[in-house]
C-alpha positions in Angstrom: 6.2 0.8 -19.4 6.7 4.5 -19.8 9.2 5.8 -17.3 8.1 8.6 -15.0 10.6 10.9 -13.4 10.5 11.0 -9.7 8.1 13.7 -8.7 9.4 16.7 -6.7 7.8 15.6 -3.4 9.7 12.3 -3.5 13.0 13.9 -4.5 12.7 16.2 -1.5 12.5 13.4 1.0 15.7 13.6 3.1 16.1 11.9 6.5 15.9 14.3 9.5 16.7 13.3 13.0 13.5 12.8 15.1 12.9 14.5 18.3 14.9 12.9 21.0 11.9 12.2 23.2 10.0 10.3 20.4 10.1 6.5 20.1 8.0 3.7 18.8 7.3 0.0 19.4 7.3 -0.6 15.7 10.4 -2.2 14.2 10.3 0.1 11.2 8.6 3.5 11.1 8.5 6.7 9.1 6.3 9.8 9.2 6.4 12.1 6.1 4.9 15.5 5.6 3.1 15.4 2.2 3.6 16.8 -0.4 6.6 18.6 1.0 8.4 15.3 1.6 10.0 16.3 4.9 10.6 13.3 7.2 9.4 14.1 10.7 10.4 10.8 12.2 12.2 7.6 11.2 13.2 4.3 12.7 15.0 1.7 10.6 13.1 3.2 7.7 15.7 2.1 5.2 16.1 -1.4 6.6 14.6 -4.2 4.4 11.4 -5.7 5.9 8.8 -8.3 5.1 6.0 -5.9 3.8 3.1 -8.3 3.8 0.0 -6.7 2.1 1.7 -3.3 1.9 3.0 -5.0 -1.2 -0.3 -4.4 -2.8 0.4 -0.7 -3.0 2.8 -1.6 -5.9 0.3 -4.0 -7.4 -2.3 -1.3 -7.4 0.1 1.4 -8.6 0.8 -0.7 -11.7 -2.9 -1.3 -12.2 -3.6 2.4 -11.9 -0.9 3.2 -14.4 -2.3 0.6 -16.8 -5.7 2.2 -16.5 -4.3 5.7 -17.0 -2.3 4.7 -20.0 -5.2 2.9 -21.6 -3.6 -0.5 -21.6 -6.6 -1.9 -19.8 -10.1 -0.7 -19.1 -12.3 -0.8 -16.0 -14.7 -3.1 -17.8 -12.1 -5.5 -19.2 -13.3 -9.1 -18.5 -10.7 -11.0 -16.4 -11.1 -14.8 -16.2 -10.1 -15.9 -12.7 -7.5 -18.7 -12.8 -7.4 -21.7 -10.5 -4.2 -20.3 -9.0 -5.8 -16.9 -8.3 -8.9 -18.5 -6.7 -6.8 -20.6 -4.4 -4.8 -17.6 -3.1 -4.4 -17.9 0.7 -5.5 -15.2 3.1 -7.9 -12.3 2.5 -10.1 -12.7 -0.5 -13.3 -11.6 -2.2 -14.3 -15.3 -2.8 -13.5 -15.4 -6.5 -14.3 -18.7 -8.1 -12.0 -20.3 -10.7 -13.4 -19.7 -14.2 -15.5 -16.7 -13.1 -15.2 -13.5 -15.2 -14.8 -10.3 -13.2 -14.3 -6.7 -14.5 -10.8 -5.5 -14.0 -12.1 -2.5 -12.1 -13.8 -4.7 -9.5 -10.5 -6.6 -9.0 -8.8 -3.3 -8.3 -11.4 -2.3 -5.8 -11.1 -5.7 -4.1 -7.4 -5.4 -3.7 -7.5 -1.8 -2.5 -10.5 -2.0 -0.1 -10.4 -5.4 1.4 -6.8 -6.4 0.5 -8.1 -9.4 -1.5 -5.2 -11.8 -2.5 -7.3 -13.5 -5.2 -7.9 -10.1 -6.8 -4.2 -9.2 -6.6 -3.2 -12.4 -8.3 -5.9 -11.9 -11.0 -4.6 -8.4 -11.6 -1.1 -9.7 -12.0 -2.0 -12.5 -14.4 -4.1 -10.1 -16.5 -1.4 -7.5 -16.9 1.6 -9.8 -17.2 0.3 -13.3 -18.0 1.7 -14.7 -14.8 2.3 -13.5 -11.3 6.1 -14.3 -11.6 6.3 -12.0 -14.7 4.3 -9.3 -12.9 6.7 -9.5 -9.9 9.5 -8.7 -12.2 7.5 -5.8 -13.6 7.0 -4.6 -10.0 10.7 -4.7 -9.3 11.6 -2.9 -12.5 9.0 -0.2 -11.7 10.5 0.2 -8.2 13.8 0.9 -9.8 12.3 3.4 -12.2 10.6 5.4 -9.5 13.4 5.3 -7.0 12.4 2.6 -4.6 15.9 1.3 -4.1 15.1 -1.0 -1.2 12.3 -2.9 -2.8 12.2 -6.2 -4.6 9.2 -8.3 -5.3 8.5 -12.0 -5.7 4.7 -11.9 -5.8 1.7 -9.5 -6.0 0.2 -10.2 -2.6 2.9 -9.9 0.0 3.1 -13.5 1.0 6.4 -14.2 2.6 9.0 -15.2 0.0 12.7 -15.2 -0.5 13.9 -11.9 -2.0 10.5 -10.2 -1.4 11.1 -7.0 0.5 10.4 -3.3 0.9 11.5 -0.6 3.3 9.2 1.7 5.2 10.7 4.7 3.4 9.9 3.0 0.0 6.3 2.4 1.1 5.9 6.0 2.1 7.4 7.2 -1.2 5.0 4.9 -3.1 2.0 6.1 -1.2 3.0 9.7 -1.9 3.5 9.0 -5.6 0.1 7.2 -5.8 -1.5 10.3 -4.2 0.1 12.6 -6.7 -0.4 10.6 -9.9 -3.8 9.0 -9.1 -5.7 11.2 -6.6 -9.1 10.0 -8.0 -8.2 6.4 -7.6 -6.6 6.9 -4.2 -10.0 7.7 -2.8 -11.0 4.1 -3.0 -8.6 3.3 -0.2 -10.9 5.3 2.1 -14.0 3.3 1.3 -15.3 1.5 4.4 -16.5 -1.6 2.6 -16.6 -3.4 -0.7 -19.9 -4.7 -2.0 -19.4 -7.5 -4.5 -21.9 -10.0 -5.8 -24.3 -9.6 -2.8 -21.5 -9.9 -0.3 -20.0 -7.2 1.9 -16.2 -7.2 2.6 -14.8 -4.7 5.2 -11.9 -2.4 4.7 -9.1 -3.5 7.1 -7.8 -0.1 7.9 -8.7 0.5 11.6 -8.2 4.3 11.3 -11.1 4.9 8.9 -14.0 6.4 10.7 -12.1 6.3 14.0 -9.2 8.8 13.4 -10.0 12.3 12.3 -8.7 13.0 8.8 -7.7 9.4 8.0 -8.5 8.5 4.4 -6.2 5.5 3.4 -4.1 3.5 2.6 -3.2 -0.2 3.4 -2.7 -2.7 6.3 -0.6 -5.8 6.3 0.3 -8.8 8.4 2.5 -11.8 8.2 4.3 -13.9 10.8 7.6 -12.8 9.3 6.8 -9.1 9.3 4.3 -8.6 12.1 1.4 -6.1 11.8 2.0 -3.0 9.7 0.1 -0.1 8.1 0.7 2.6 5.6 -1.7 5.4 6.6 -2.5 8.9 5.5 -4.5 11.5 7.2 -5.2 15.2 6.6 -6.0 17.9 9.1 -6.2 21.7 8.6 -4.9 21.4 5.1 -1.9 19.4 6.2 -1.3 15.8 5.2 0.9 13.1 6.9 1.9 9.7 5.5 2.8 7.2 8.2 4.3 3.7 7.7 4.9 1.3 10.6 5.6 -2.4 10.6 6.6 -5.1 13.0 3.9 -4.6 15.7 2.7 -7.6 17.7 -1.1 -7.3 17.2 -3.9 -5.4 15.5 -4.6 -3.4 18.6 -0.9 -2.4 18.9 -0.8 -1.4 15.3 -3.9 0.8 15.5 -2.8 2.4 18.8 0.7 3.2 17.6 -0.6 4.6 14.3 -2.9 7.0 16.1 -0.2 8.0 18.6 2.4 8.7 16.0 0.0 10.6 13.7 -1.0 12.7 16.7 2.6 13.4 17.4 3.2 14.3 13.8 0.3 16.7 13.5 1.4 18.3 16.8 4.8 18.8 15.4 3.5 20.4 12.2 1.4 22.9 14.2 4.4 24.2 16.0 
């Protein structure tokens, strides 16, 4: 894979002490001003965490890179393996042996966090999910995500599978910069695939002004988390929180911290 130097917005990220009055129920959290890279708030942001489906940001980043470099096309026919079809958790109901365009798999992973789509992407780009996980880890090193290591493409809990909130925020920023046209699919409210409708799992879409992506996640090991981005008055924030106890707590904390972040930017 072609190495890409870390873009300026990522290189500028340096931890800054948050306001003393601010706190969060999340176990890990970070708020970043994009594209400047200024960290407005952090809590255990460099501590390894179980990232659950936030992992798919790296799966999709590699898919976007492959599309951009012409190593795969949107219309490339991908045969769904038995292993991919049997993936646990969120899915787009892919059947083993079915043929699906690569672009539809990307949409399924981005919009409805489909695990069967993520495994299919991995197997198509690297022949096996294990080989793809090694590619994910190698790419993380190339782009400066020092706290990330991957064992799968979906985020299922596994030994040596980890990210940090700071790494997730950096990856979201890099995706925004390198693939702005593909980033927009994270904001689509639903996926229509083969006469079925699958919702986007991001609770901020349509309910929080300016929210336009990116991914939610949940495992028993990591709790409820979200990487979210929102733009108001020409200013964009990237938020990552993880370790919340419920969907409701995740949504409420994301809204509260984004409100705090935008208020701070307006000072």
